[in-house]
N, C-alpha and C positions, 0 to 999 in steps of 0.2 A: 497881151491878152487883156490887161486892165482896160484899155481904151474900148475894146470891143464889148466887154461886160458893161461899161458905163453906157454905151449906146443901147444895149439891150434893156438895162434898168430904166433908162429914160423912156424908151418905147413902151415898156410894160406899164409904167405909171401913166403915160398918156392914154393908153387903151383903157386903163381903169377909170380915168376921169371921163373918157368918152362914154363908157358904160354907165357911170353915175348920171351923166347928163341925160342919157336915154331913159334911165329909170325915172327921172323927174318929168320927162315929157311923154312917156308911154305908161300910164298907170296900169294898164291891163297886163303889161309885161315887166312890171316893177321888180318882182322877186327874181326873175331870170336875170335882169340887168345888174341887180345888186350882187347876186352870186357871181356873175361874170367879173364884176369889178373887184370883188374879194379875191377871186382866183388870180387875176392879173397882178394884184397887189402882193399876194403870196409869192408869185413867181419873181417879181421884182426883188422881194426880200431875200429869196434864195440866191439870186444873182449877187445881191449885196453881200451876203454871207460868203459866197465863193470868192468875191473880190477881196473881202477883209482877210480871209484865210491866205489867199495868194500874197497880198501885201505883207502880212505878218511873216510868212515864210521867206519872202524875198528880203525884207528888212532884217530879219533875224540872221539869214545867211550872210548878208552883206556886213552886218555888224561883227559877226563872229569870224569872218574870213581872215581878217588880219591876224587875230589871235591864233587861229589854227595854222596859218602859214608860219608864224613865229615859232610855234611848237612843232612844226612839220608833222602835224596831225590833222586828219580830215574827218570830221564827225558830222556826216549828213543826217538830216532828219529822215526817219524811216516811217512807213505806214504802221499804225498802231497794231495791226493784226500780226506783225512780225516781231513784236516786242518779246524779248527773252525773260525768263523767270529768275535767272541766276545772278543778277547784278543790279546796282543802282542805276536809275534812268532819269533823264530830264524829260518831262512830259509837256506837250503842247495841248492846250485846252481852249475851248470857246466859252466865254462867259455868257451870262444871261442877256447881256446887251448885244451879243453877237460878235464881240471883239475877240480876236485870238491873242493868246499870250503864253509864255512858258512859265511853268511853276518854278518857284525859287528854292525848292527843297528837293532832295533826291527821293525817288519813289521806287517801290519794288512791286513787280507784278505777282499776283497770287491767283489761284483758281477763283474765278468769278469776280475779280476786282483788283484793287490796288491798296498798298500800304504806304504810309509815310515811313521811309527807310529808317530814320533816326529813332522814332518812337514805337515803331511796329503797330501803329494805330491805323485801322482801316479808314480810308478816305473815299468819299463819294465823288468821283470824277469820271468824266467820259472823254478821255483824251483822243486826239486825232492823229498825233505823230509822237515819235520818241527819238532820243539819241542817248548815247552813253553819258552818264553824269561825270563831270570833272569839276573839282573845286576851283580850278584856275579859269574857268569860263566866265 
């Protein structure tokens, strides 16, 4: 899927550049073309985000596969909507730069949010996936 997304990203940026050129040559339609360029750029960025998340999950799964096989334990990443309330979890989040990564501390789900499990302090995160926390991961 990564190759196909890269093709879409490139095409979106090319269309954004084309719209910007049109904005420069058609003053009467400048606002329309600039808005179109912005929308193509936003679409490209959303594809980049999806690509980043997919790469993160593939890399994370690949790095953890050997450890899970050694423990004869399989801990797949699950959609955040299915996260339980009754145990420590590892969370996958997207930072402000659009890069995906796993938090390095266990978290607990509470009504309306998340706590840092060790301190019971509420944290402001918007995770995308979860898996059971294990100190040996």
